[in-house]
C-alpha positions as CSV (number, residue, x, y, z in Angstrom):
1,X,94.2,154.8,41.4
2,X,94.0,152.6,39.2
3,X,91.5,152.3,36.0
4,X,91.1,148.9,34.4
5,X,90.4,147.6,31.0
6,X,87.6,145.7,30.5
7,X,87.8,142.2,28.8
8,X,87.0,143.6,25.0
9,X,90.0,146.1,26.1
10,X,87.7,149.2,26.7
11,X,87.9,150.5,30.2
12,X,85.3,148.6,33.2
13,X,82.1,151.8,32.4
14,X,85.1,154.2,32.5
15,X,85.4,152.7,36.8
16,X,88.1,153.1,39.2
17,X,89.2,151.3,42.3
18,X,91.3,152.0,44.5
19,X,93.5,149.5,45.7
20,X,95.0,149.7,50.0
21,X,96.8,147.2,51.9
22,X,94.6,146.5,55.1
23,X,97.8,148.8,56.7
24,X,96.7,151.2,54.7
25,X,99.4,151.3,52.0
26,X,98.0,151.6,48.2
27,X,99.0,150.1,45.7
28,X,99.0,149.5,42.4
29,X,97.9,146.9,40.2
30,X,101.0,145.8,39.3
31,X,102.7,145.2,43.2
32,X,99.7,143.7,43.9
33,X,100.0,141.1,41.0
34,X,103.9,140.5,42.8
35,X,102.0,139.1,45.5
36,X,102.2,136.1,43.8
37,X,105.6,135.5,44.7
38,X,105.3,135.3,48.4
39,X,102.0,133.6,49.0
40,X,100.9,130.2,48.1
41,X,97.2,131.0,47.5
42,X,95.5,134.3,46.6
43,X,92.2,134.6,47.8
44,X,90.1,137.0,45.6
45,X,87.0,137.5,47.4
46,X,84.4,139.3,44.5
47,X,80.5,140.9,44.0
48,X,79.4,137.8,41.5
49,X,77.8,141.1,39.7
50,X,80.3,143.5,39.4
51,X,81.9,144.5,36.1
52,X,85.0,146.6,37.6
53,X,86.2,143.2,39.9
54,X,86.1,141.1,36.7
55,X,88.1,143.3,35.3
56,X,90.1,143.2,38.7
57,X,90.5,139.7,38.4
58,X,92.1,139.4,34.8
59,X,93.7,142.4,35.2
60,X,95.5,140.3,38.2
61,X,96.1,137.2,36.4
62,X,97.6,138.4,33.5
63,X,100.0,140.5,35.7
64,X,100.5,137.6,38.0
65,X,101.7,135.1,35.4
66,X,104.6,137.5,34.2
67,X,105.8,137.0,37.2
68,X,104.9,133.3,38.2
69,X,104.3,130.8,35.1
70,X,104.1,128.0,37.0
71,X,100.5,129.5,37.7
72,X,96.9,128.1,38.1
73,X,93.7,129.4,38.7
74,X,91.1,128.1,40.9
75,X,87.5,128.9,40.5
76,X,84.1,128.5,42.7
77,X,81.9,128.4,39.9
78,X,82.4,125.7,38.2
79,X,82.2,122.3,40.3
80,X,83.8,119.0,40.8
81,X,81.9,117.1,38.6
82,X,83.3,118.7,35.2
83,X,86.9,119.5,35.6
84,X,87.2,116.9,33.2
85,X,85.0,118.6,30.9
86,X,86.7,122.2,32.2
87,X,90.1,119.7,31.2
88,X,89.1,118.7,27.8
89,X,88.0,122.1,26.7
90,X,91.3,123.9,27.9
91,X,93.1,120.9,25.8
92,X,91.1,122.0,23.0
93,X,89.7,118.2,22.9
94,X,86.0,119.1,23.0
95,X,84.5,122.5,21.1
96,X,83.5,125.4,23.9
97,X,79.9,124.7,22.7
98,X,80.5,121.2,24.0
99,X,81.6,122.4,26.9
100,X,79.7,124.6,28.4
101,X,76.6,122.0,27.7
102,X,78.4,119.9,30.2
103,X,79.4,122.1,32.6
104,X,76.3,124.1,34.1
105,X,78.1,127.8,33.6
106,X,77.1,130.2,35.8
107,X,74.6,133.0,34.2
108,X,77.4,135.8,33.5
109,X,80.1,133.6,32.9
110,X,80.4,134.9,28.6
111,X,81.0,138.6,30.5
112,X,82.8,137.6,34.2
113,X,84.2,134.0,33.8
114,X,84.9,132.9,30.4
115,X,88.5,136.1,30.2
116,X,89.7,133.8,33.0
117,X,88.9,130.7,31.2
118,X,90.4,132.1,28.0
119,X,93.8,133.3,29.1
120,X,94.1,129.8,31.2
121,X,93.7,127.8,27.8
122,X,96.3,130.1,25.4
123,X,98.7,130.0,28.5
124,X,98.4,126.3,29.1
125,X,97.5,127.1,32.7
126,X,95.6,124.7,34.8
127,X,91.8,125.8,36.3
128,X,90.4,123.8,38.9
129,X,87.2,123.1,39.4
130,X,86.8,124.1,43.1
131,X,83.2,123.9,43.9
132,X,81.0,120.9,45.9
133,X,78.5,119.9,42.8
134,X,75.2,122.3,43.6
135,X,72.9,119.1,43.7
136,X,74.5,118.0,46.3
137,X,74.8,121.2,48.6
138,X,71.2,122.4,47.6
139,X,70.6,118.9,48.6
140,X,72.3,118.7,52.1
141,X,70.5,122.5,53.1
142,X,67.1,120.7,52.7
143,X,68.3,118.0,54.7
144,X,71.2,118.1,56.7
145,X,72.2,115.1,56.2
146,X,74.7,113.6,53.6
147,X,73.5,110.3,54.4
148,X,71.8,109.8,51.3
149,X,74.4,110.8,48.8
150,X,74.8,108.2,46.0
151,X,78.3,106.4,46.4
152,X,79.0,108.1,42.7
153,X,78.7,111.2,43.8
154,X,79.9,110.7,47.7
155,X,83.3,111.0,45.7
156,X,82.8,115.1,45.7
157,X,82.3,115.2,49.1
158,X,85.2,116.5,51.1
159,X,87.3,114.0,53.1
160,X,86.6,116.9,56.3
161,X,83.4,118.8,56.8
162,X,83.0,121.5,59.6
163,X,80.7,123.3,60.2
164,X,82.2,125.1,63.4
165,X,80.4,127.9,65.8
166,X,81.8,131.3,65.4
167,X,82.2,134.5,64.0
168,X,81.7,132.8,60.5
169,X,78.3,131.2,61.5
170,X,77.5,134.4,63.6
171,X,77.7,136.1,60.3
172,X,76.4,133.6,57.8
173,X,73.0,133.6,59.8
174,X,72.7,137.7,60.2
175,X,73.2,138.0,56.6
176,X,70.4,135.3,55.7
177,X,68.5,136.3,58.3
178,X,68.6,139.8,56.9
179,X,67.8,138.7,53.1
180,X,64.9,136.2,54.5
181,X,63.4,139.4,56.4
182,X,63.8,141.5,53.0
183,X,62.0,139.0,50.7
184,X,59.6,138.4,53.6
185,X,60.1,135.6,54.0
186,X,60.6,134.2,57.5
187,X,63.5,131.0,57.5
188,X,62.8,128.8,60.2
189,X,65.9,127.8,62.7
190,X,66.8,124.4,61.3
191,X,66.7,125.2,58.1
192,X,69.0,128.1,58.4
193,X,71.4,125.9,59.9
194,X,71.5,123.3,57.6
195,X,72.2,126.0,55.2
196,X,75.3,127.2,57.2
197,X,76.4,123.6,57.2
198,X,75.9,123.3,53.1
199,X,77.9,126.7,53.5
200,X,80.6,124.7,55.0
201,X,80.5,122.2,52.9
202,X,81.7,124.4,50.2
203,X,84.4,126.2,52.0
204,X,85.8,123.1,53.4
205,X,84.9,121.7,48.9
206,X,87.1,124.4,47.4
207,X,89.7,124.3,50.3
208,X,90.5,120.4,49.5
209,X,90.1,120.9,46.3
210,X,93.0,123.6,46.0
211,X,95.0,121.7,48.9
212,X,95.2,118.1,46.5
213,X,96.0,120.5,43.6
214,X,99.2,121.6,45.5
215,X,99.9,118.5,47.1
216,X,100.3,117.4,43.0
217,X,102.4,120.3,41.7
218,X,104.1,121.5,44.5
219,X,105.9,124.4,42.9
220,X,103.0,126.0,41.5
221,X,100.5,129.6,42.7
222,X,97.0,129.3,42.9
223,X,94.5,132.7,42.7
224,X,91.5,131.3,43.7
225,X,87.9,133.3,42.7
226,X,85.4,133.0,44.9
227,X,82.7,135.1,46.1
228,X,83.1,137.5,49.3
229,X,81.8,135.7,51.6
230,X,83.9,133.0,51.6
231,X,86.8,134.8,52.2
232,X,86.0,137.7,54.3
233,X,87.7,138.4,57.4
234,X,89.6,135.1,56.8
235,X,87.2,132.8,57.2
236,X,85.4,130.6,55.1
237,X,87.5,128.9,52.3
238,X,91.0,130.7,54.2
239,X,90.0,129.2,57.7
240,X,89.6,125.7,55.9
241,X,92.5,126.2,53.9
242,X,94.8,126.8,56.7
243,X,93.1,124.1,58.7
244,X,93.9,121.3,56.2
245,X,98.1,122.9,55.8
246,X,98.7,125.3,58.1
247,X,102.0,125.8,56.7
248,X,100.4,127.7,53.5
249,X,100.5,131.7,52.9
250,X,96.9,133.2,51.7
251,X,96.2,136.7,51.4
252,X,92.9,137.3,50.5
253,X,91.4,140.0,48.9
254,X,88.6,141.4,49.7
255,X,86.1,144.0,48.5
256,X,84.3,147.4,49.9
257,X,81.9,150.1,48.4
258,X,82.2,153.0,49.1
259,X,79.9,156.4,48.0
260,X,83.1,159.2,49.1
261,X,86.4,158.7,48.5
262,X,86.8,161.2,51.4
263,X,85.8,158.5,53.3
264,X,88.5,156.2,53.4
265,X,90.5,156.3,56.0
266,X,87.2,155.2,58.0
267,X,86.9,152.4,55.9
268,X,90.9,151.6,56.1
269,X,90.3,151.5,59.7
270,X,87.2,149.9,60.0
271,X,87.7,147.0,57.3
272,X,91.2,146.6,58.3
273,X,90.1,142.4,59.9
274,X,88.1,142.0,56.2
275,X,91.2,141.7,54.4
276,X,94.9,141.7,53.3
277,X,94.2,143.5,50.3
278,X,91.1,146.1,50.2
279,X,89.7,147.1,47.0
280,X,87.7,150.3,47.3
281,X,84.9,150.6,44.8
282,X,83.0,153.7,43.8
283,X,79.0,152.0,44.6
284,X,77.6,153.7,41.9
285,X,79.8,152.2,39.4
286,X,78.3,148.7,39.8
287,X,77.0,147.5,36.6
């Protein structure tokens, strides 16, 4: 069992998680970090509001850097059009206040993602603002078309954009339909299709951002942090990475909530295809 220290040095609610390979072998945090020497990209799927996962993300970064100093971080949480501000902050050319004012950080940036960025700054690690600018994704979700994207914004679009049928689309449609039902806000089928295309646009952009970086820096390894849906089952960003560069070695870290640790043998079977590494979290530890 792995006890995780939070960014402030205290245990994250004294919460614990257990880490297993998809084959059922339990591993330590150090062994998890050692994967950086065997893969080009570690895709860490997170639940955005889980403090235990955020602590593990930082621990993974710290331990992986000890094993592989040529390391870069890729973040769903920052978008391509703020890369220059991220670079300027990391190099000390602008203050943190200026950086945050220009880069549209997520609401939970301070507690969840700032520790990653600060670690990168202290250790001179590149950080990739990987995602599509949110205004473009929102416009696409509403209209289903990229035809009216201004030329100045077009440079942030991926060169390859596909929204294929298959398991990923089925999962997305089921998730969105369930969410709309819970909220009692029915969504028209054409809107759902637009939302799916916007989801794929994000996946394509993040994958291209990672591949572009590795083309320029082939000796580097990358840890990519994103929402779990973007990589669960090696779909989303992961399948787009393999489409752009089939030679890339990618490992997927997938979280799973549990209410009873005695369920782990059954959960290992149930989720064996969800990722290469499974992180089991106590549901009541979510903060």
